C-alpha positions as CSV (number, residue, x, y, z in Angstrom):
1,M,66.6,177.3,33.8
2,S,64.2,174.4,34.5
3,I,64.3,172.9,38.2
4,V,62.8,169.7,39.4
5,E,62.5,169.6,43.3
6,M,63.2,166.2,44.6
7,K,61.0,165.4,47.7
8,V,60.8,162.6,50.1
9,P,58.1,160.2,48.7
10,T,55.6,158.4,50.8
11,I,57.2,155.0,51.9
12,G,54.7,153.5,54.1
13,E,51.6,154.3,56.0
14,S,53.3,154.2,59.5
15,I,56.5,156.1,58.1
16,T,56.4,159.9,58.5
17,E,60.1,160.4,58.7
18,V,63.3,159.2,57.2
19,T,66.9,159.7,57.6
20,L,69.3,160.8,54.6
21,S,72.0,158.1,55.4
22,Q,74.3,158.7,52.1
23,W,74.5,160.6,49.0
24,L,75.2,158.2,46.0
25,K,75.8,161.1,43.7
26,G,78.0,164.1,44.3
27,N,76.6,167.9,44.5
28,G,77.0,169.2,41.1
29,E,77.3,165.9,39.1
30,F,75.0,165.1,36.1
31,V,72.5,162.4,37.1
32,E,70.3,160.3,34.6
33,L,66.7,159.7,35.0
34,D,65.7,156.8,37.7
35,E,69.7,156.7,38.6
36,P,69.7,156.2,42.6
37,I,70.8,159.7,44.1
38,C,71.0,158.8,47.7
39,E,69.9,156.3,50.4
40,F,67.0,156.8,52.9
41,E,67.0,155.1,56.2
42,S,63.5,154.2,57.3
43,D,62.3,152.6,60.7
44,K,62.1,149.6,59.0
45,A,64.5,149.5,55.9
46,T,67.1,151.2,53.8
47,L,65.8,152.5,50.5
48,E,67.5,154.1,47.3
49,F,65.9,157.2,46.0
50,P,66.1,157.8,42.2
51,A,66.3,160.7,40.3
52,E,63.0,161.9,38.6
53,A,64.7,163.9,35.9
54,S,68.0,164.0,34.0
55,G,70.2,167.0,34.9
56,K,72.6,168.6,37.1
57,L,72.1,167.5,40.8
58,I,71.9,170.5,43.5
59,Y,71.9,169.2,47.2
60,V,69.5,170.8,49.6
61,A,69.4,168.2,52.7
62,A,72.9,166.9,54.0
63,E,73.9,163.4,55.0
64,G,72.2,162.5,58.6
65,D,69.5,164.8,58.3
66,D,66.0,163.8,59.2
67,L,63.4,164.5,56.9
68,E,59.8,164.5,57.0
69,I,57.6,162.7,54.0
70,G,57.6,165.6,51.4
71,A,60.5,167.6,52.3
72,L,62.7,168.8,49.9
73,V,65.8,166.7,49.3
74,A,67.7,168.0,46.3
75,K,66.9,169.9,43.0
76,I,67.7,168.6,39.5
77,D,68.5,171.5,37.0
78,T,67.1,169.9,33.7
79,S,68.6,172.6,31.5
80,V,72.0,171.2,32.1
81,E,73.2,168.7,29.5
82,K,75.8,166.0,30.4
83,E,78.7,167.4,28.1
84,K,78.1,170.7,30.3
85,A,78.1,169.0,33.6
86,E,81.4,167.2,32.7
87,G,83.1,170.1,31.5
88,K,83.3,169.0,27.9
89,P,82.8,171.3,24.8
90,K,79.9,170.7,22.6
91,G,80.2,171.4,19.0
92,G,83.7,172.8,19.2
93,D,82.7,175.6,21.5
94,Q,83.4,175.5,25.3
95,V,80.1,176.4,27.1
96,E,80.2,177.8,30.6
97,D,77.9,176.4,33.2
98,E,75.4,179.0,34.2
99,V,73.4,177.2,36.8
100,E,72.5,179.2,39.8
101,V,72.3,177.5,43.0
102,E,70.1,178.9,45.7
103,D,71.5,178.7,49.3
104,E,74.2,176.4,48.1
105,A,77.9,176.8,47.4
106,E,79.0,176.6,44.0
107,V,80.5,173.3,42.7
108,E,83.2,173.4,40.1
109,D,83.5,170.4,38.1
110,A,87.2,169.5,37.0
111,P,87.2,169.1,33.2
112,A,87.6,165.4,32.3
113,S,91.1,164.0,31.2
114,P,91.1,163.2,27.5
115,D,92.0,159.6,28.2
116,K,90.0,159.0,31.0
117,K,87.9,155.9,31.0
118,E,84.2,155.8,30.3
119,A,83.7,153.5,33.3
120,D,85.6,156.2,35.6
121,T,82.5,158.7,34.8
122,S,79.9,156.1,35.8
123,Y,77.7,157.2,38.6
124,A,78.9,153.7,40.4
125,Q,82.4,154.6,40.2
126,G,83.7,154.7,43.7
127,H,80.3,154.5,45.3
128,P,79.4,151.5,47.9
129,S,76.4,149.6,47.5
130,P,73.9,149.8,50.8
131,A,75.5,146.9,52.5
132,A,79.1,147.9,51.6
133,G,78.2,151.5,52.8
134,K,77.3,150.1,56.3
135,I,80.3,148.0,56.6
136,L,82.6,151.0,55.7
137,R,80.8,153.1,58.2
138,E,81.3,150.9,60.8
139,K,84.9,150.4,60.0
140,G,85.4,154.3,59.7
141,M,86.5,154.1,56.2
142,D,86.3,156.4,53.5
143,P,85.0,154.7,50.3
144,A,87.6,157.0,48.1
145,D,90.3,154.8,49.6
146,I,88.5,151.6,48.2
147,D,88.7,150.2,44.6
148,G,85.2,149.0,43.6
149,T,85.1,145.5,41.7
150,G,81.4,145.8,40.9
151,V,79.6,147.0,37.9
152,G,80.8,150.2,36.8
153,G,83.6,150.3,39.7
154,R,81.0,150.1,42.4
155,I,82.2,149.0,45.7
156,T,80.3,145.8,46.8
157,K,79.8,144.3,50.1
158,E,82.7,141.6,49.3
159,D,85.1,144.8,48.7
160,A,84.1,146.4,52.1
161,Q,84.5,143.4,54.1
162,K,88.2,142.5,52.5
163,A,89.1,146.3,53.1
164,Q,91.5,146.9,56.1
165,S,91.0,149.9,58.1
166,P,93.8,152.5,58.0
167,K,96.7,151.5,60.4
168,A,96.9,154.2,63.1
169,P,99.7,156.8,62.5
170,K,103.1,156.5,64.2
171,R,103.2,158.2,67.7
172,D,105.6,160.9,68.3
173,E,108.4,159.7,69.9
174,N,108.6,162.7,72.4
175,I,104.9,161.9,73.3
176,A,105.8,158.4,73.8
177,E,108.5,159.3,76.2
178,V,106.4,161.6,78.5
179,Q,103.5,159.1,78.5
180,S,105.8,156.2,79.5
181,T,107.3,158.2,82.2
182,S,104.0,159.4,83.7
183,S,102.1,156.1,83.4
184,P,102.3,154.1,86.5
185,I,102.5,150.7,84.4
186,P,105.6,150.9,82.3
187,G,104.4,150.7,78.5
188,A,100.8,151.2,79.2
189,S,98.6,153.9,77.6
190,F,95.6,155.5,78.7
191,S,92.8,157.3,77.1
192,R,90.1,159.3,78.3
193,N,88.6,160.4,75.0
194,D,84.7,160.5,74.2
195,R,83.2,160.7,70.8
196,K,79.6,161.7,70.1
197,E,77.5,160.1,67.2
198,K,74.1,160.3,66.2
199,M,72.0,157.4,66.7
200,S,70.7,155.6,63.5
201,R,67.2,156.0,62.7
202,M,66.7,152.3,63.2
203,R,68.5,152.4,66.6
204,R,66.3,155.4,67.7
205,T,63.1,153.5,66.5
206,I,64.1,150.3,68.3
207,A,64.7,152.4,71.4
208,A,61.3,154.2,71.3
209,R,59.4,151.0,71.0
210,L,61.1,149.4,73.6
211,V,60.3,151.8,76.1
212,E,56.7,152.0,74.8
213,A,56.4,148.3,75.1
214,K,57.5,148.6,78.8
215,N,55.5,151.4,79.6
216,S,52.1,150.2,77.8
217,T,51.9,146.7,78.7
218,A,51.6,144.7,81.9
219,M,54.5,142.5,81.0
220,L,55.6,139.3,82.9
221,T,58.0,136.6,82.4
222,T,57.9,132.8,82.9
223,F,60.8,130.5,82.6
224,N,61.3,126.8,82.0
225,E,64.0,124.4,80.9
226,I,64.3,122.0,78.0
227,D,66.2,118.8,77.6
228,M,67.5,119.3,74.2
229,S,68.6,115.4,73.7
230,K,66.2,113.9,71.6
231,L,65.8,116.9,69.2
232,M,69.7,117.2,68.9
233,Q,70.0,113.1,68.4
234,M,67.0,113.7,65.6
235,R,69.3,116.2,63.9
236,K,72.5,114.0,64.1
237,T,70.8,111.0,62.5
238,Y,68.7,112.9,59.7
239,Q,70.9,116.0,59.0
240,E,72.9,114.3,55.8
241,K,69.6,113.1,54.3
242,F,67.7,116.2,55.3
243,V,70.6,118.4,53.4
244,E,70.7,115.9,50.5
245,K,66.7,116.1,49.9
246,Y,66.2,120.1,50.8
247,G,69.6,121.8,50.3
248,I,69.7,123.4,53.8
249,K,70.7,122.3,57.1
250,L,67.9,121.5,60.0
251,G,68.6,124.2,62.6
252,F,67.0,124.5,65.9
253,M,64.9,127.5,64.9
254,S,62.4,125.6,62.6
255,P,61.5,123.0,65.3
256,F,60.9,125.7,68.0
257,A,58.8,127.5,65.2
258,K,56.9,124.7,64.5
259,A,56.4,123.6,68.3
260,C,55.2,127.2,68.7
261,A,52.7,127.2,66.0
262,Q,51.4,124.0,67.1
263,A,50.9,125.5,70.8
264,L,49.4,128.6,69.5
265,M,46.9,127.1,67.1
266,E,45.8,125.0,70.6
267,M,45.9,128.3,72.7
268,P,44.6,131.3,70.5
269,E,44.9,133.5,73.3
270,V,48.6,133.6,73.1
271,N,48.3,134.5,69.5
272,A,45.9,137.2,70.0
273,T,46.4,141.1,69.7
274,L,44.9,143.8,72.0
275,D,43.2,146.4,70.0
276,G,41.4,148.7,72.5
277,D,38.8,147.2,74.2
278,H,38.7,144.2,71.7
279,L,41.0,141.1,71.2
280,I,41.9,140.0,67.6
281,Y,42.1,136.1,67.4
282,H,44.3,135.0,64.4
283,D,43.5,131.6,62.7
284,F,47.1,131.5,61.5
285,V,50.6,131.8,62.9
286,D,53.1,134.3,61.5
287,I,56.2,134.1,63.7
288,S,58.5,136.9,63.7
289,I,62.3,135.9,63.9
290,A,64.5,138.4,65.7
291,I,68.0,139.2,63.3
292,S,70.7,141.1,64.3
293,T,72.2,143.4,61.9
294,P,75.0,145.9,62.1
295,T,72.4,148.7,62.5
296,G,70.1,147.0,64.9
297,L,67.6,144.1,65.5
298,V,65.0,143.5,62.9
299,V,61.9,141.0,63.4
300,P,60.4,139.8,60.0
301,P,57.7,137.4,59.9
302,V,57.7,133.8,58.7
303,H,53.9,133.6,57.3
304,N,51.8,130.8,58.0
305,V,54.2,128.7,60.0
306,E,51.6,126.1,61.0
307,S,51.1,125.0,57.6
308,L,54.9,124.8,56.8
309,H,57.7,122.3,56.7
310,F,60.7,122.2,58.4
311,A,62.8,122.8,55.4
312,D,60.4,125.8,54.0
313,I,60.9,127.5,57.3
314,E,64.6,127.0,57.3
315,H,64.8,128.3,53.7
316,K,62.6,131.5,54.6
317,I,64.6,132.4,57.9
318,K,68.0,132.0,55.7
319,E,66.3,134.1,53.0
320,L,65.1,136.7,55.6
321,A,68.5,137.0,57.4
322,E,70.7,137.5,54.4
323,K,68.4,140.3,53.2
324,A,68.4,141.9,56.6
325,R,72.0,142.0,56.8
326,N,72.4,143.1,53.1
327,G,70.0,145.9,53.9
328,T,67.7,144.8,51.3
329,L,64.6,143.9,53.4
330,T,61.4,145.5,52.0
331,L,58.6,147.2,53.9
332,E,56.3,144.3,52.9
333,E,58.3,141.9,54.1
334,M,58.6,143.5,57.5
335,R,55.2,143.8,58.1
336,G,52.9,141.5,60.1
337,G,53.9,138.9,62.7
338,T,51.6,137.3,65.7
339,F,54.3,135.9,67.7
340,T,58.2,136.4,68.0
341,I,61.1,134.0,68.6
342,T,64.5,135.5,69.5
343,N,67.6,133.3,70.4
344,G,70.0,135.2,72.5
345,G,71.8,131.8,72.9
346,I,73.9,132.3,69.7
347,F,75.7,135.1,71.4
348,G,76.0,132.8,74.7
349,S,73.1,134.1,76.7
350,M,72.0,132.0,79.5
351,M,69.0,133.5,80.5
352,S,67.0,136.9,79.8
353,T,63.4,138.5,79.9
354,P,62.6,139.4,76.2
355,I,60.4,142.3,75.7
356,I,57.5,142.1,73.7
357,N,57.2,143.0,70.1
358,Q,54.0,145.2,69.9
359,P,51.5,144.8,69.0
360,Q,51.9,141.0,69.6
361,S,51.1,139.8,73.0
362,A,53.9,137.2,73.7
363,I,57.7,136.6,72.9
364,L,59.7,133.4,73.4
365,G,63.4,133.9,74.3
366,L,65.6,131.0,73.6
367,H,69.2,130.5,75.2
368,N,72.4,128.6,75.0
369,I,72.5,124.9,75.6
370,V,74.7,123.8,78.3
371,Q,75.6,120.4,79.6
372,R,74.0,120.2,83.1
373,P,73.2,117.7,85.8
374,V,69.5,116.8,86.1
375,V,67.5,114.2,87.8
376,V,66.1,111.7,85.6
377,E,63.8,108.9,86.8
378,G,65.7,109.1,90.2
379,E,69.0,109.2,88.7
380,I,71.6,112.1,88.0
381,V,72.3,112.3,84.5
382,I,74.2,114.9,82.2
383,R,71.8,116.5,79.7
384,P,72.3,119.3,77.2
385,M,69.7,121.5,78.6
386,M,68.3,125.2,77.4
387,Y,66.4,127.9,79.5
388,V,63.5,129.5,77.8
389,A,61.5,132.5,78.9
390,L,58.3,133.7,77.8
391,S,57.2,137.3,78.1
392,Y,53.7,138.2,77.9
393,D,51.1,140.9,78.1
394,H,48.8,139.9,81.4
395,R,46.1,142.0,79.8
396,V,45.7,139.5,77.2
397,I,47.2,136.3,78.4
398,D,46.5,134.8,82.2
399,G,49.4,133.4,84.0
400,S,48.1,129.8,83.9
401,S,47.9,130.0,80.0
402,S,51.3,131.3,79.7
403,V,53.0,128.5,81.8
404,T,50.6,126.2,79.9
405,F,52.0,127.2,76.4
406,L,55.5,127.0,77.6
407,V,55.1,123.5,79.0
408,R,53.3,122.6,75.7
409,V,56.5,123.7,73.7
410,K,58.9,122.0,76.0
411,E,56.9,118.8,75.7
412,L,56.9,119.1,71.8
413,I,60.6,119.7,71.7
414,E,61.7,117.0,74.2
415,D,59.5,114.4,72.1
416,P,59.9,115.7,68.4
417,V,57.9,112.7,67.3
418,K,54.9,114.2,68.8
419,L,55.8,117.3,67.0
420,L,56.4,115.5,63.8
421,M,52.9,113.6,64.2
422,N,51.3,116.7,65.3
423,I,49.9,115.2,68.6
């Protein structure tokens, strides 16, 4: 018997541990070389782990296990041929599987039916894609209950989105009577059940970094409000032509990104990073955009925003958002960033104090746009107003600099012509 040990590979310089989030192949199944056998969830992304040889898969780790780099995940018995693993006779003789599994339960494979389609034996049959798997886990659904429409019967993201959660079982009539008589409100039912679930690796990483940022920085927040009238009018006037020319809508994020980039180039201390007793000043602006995903918040950067057109920024943000929500962001796409923008306004937030995305020194929080009465040239008028918040590391950025920066962003957004003319 020839065994190939499958160990957690080196993924990135800063990653020392991963979580085995999902097996893509069953224990005892035959796997082909380079065929994905499981998924790893790291601090930043979800990655598929391909088989390093062809043979019979033997589990060593279990779903949900935290594994250090180099830890043993599985074994592959290369002496087992595909016909043996599937329980098919080879050369007219039935051959018994003599694979010994150390510290694992023996897996018996049911013989394949003569009229079973070849597609049914594909590794993809009944297995969800990474994005589909996340959706099904959130819905509490078993992939075995879903018919995949993808290649080889794989469950796609669309299949998972369309899948309906199983209906709750019918309640026992006797139990229903007891509840209705004991409840102070007729027809009401109460539950005091608890359930305990392990946090995902991304959620644990986010929690640790947020606490670290709070504890290791001298973080303060300054606020201001922005009249969005002129920017909204500009979008309304030119949106149709913008879409026609660039194939994407003009949102609010690209003007704010450009306004921040211009202000950051004028005030490099807000764009700086603390490194021990030194400050690193950047001659470029890489803005990390906070994107909400089913597993947590990710902040992939858009590089060189100071040199990009509005349309370039919109296309890049759309690309990163789609990858983030599909779980296909690469580690390279997650690296970097000199400043962060987060938009809680899309969820209805009126005001918040965002936490710095270390090692950056500042983060801008955007909020919802509300029609409010304001005084303009001595008269009370109704304007679409947005509160903005800049959290910053006081070790790097002085209070005067933070206020001046936010006022500059306000000035550029309230008069977008200045932003377009870079003045």
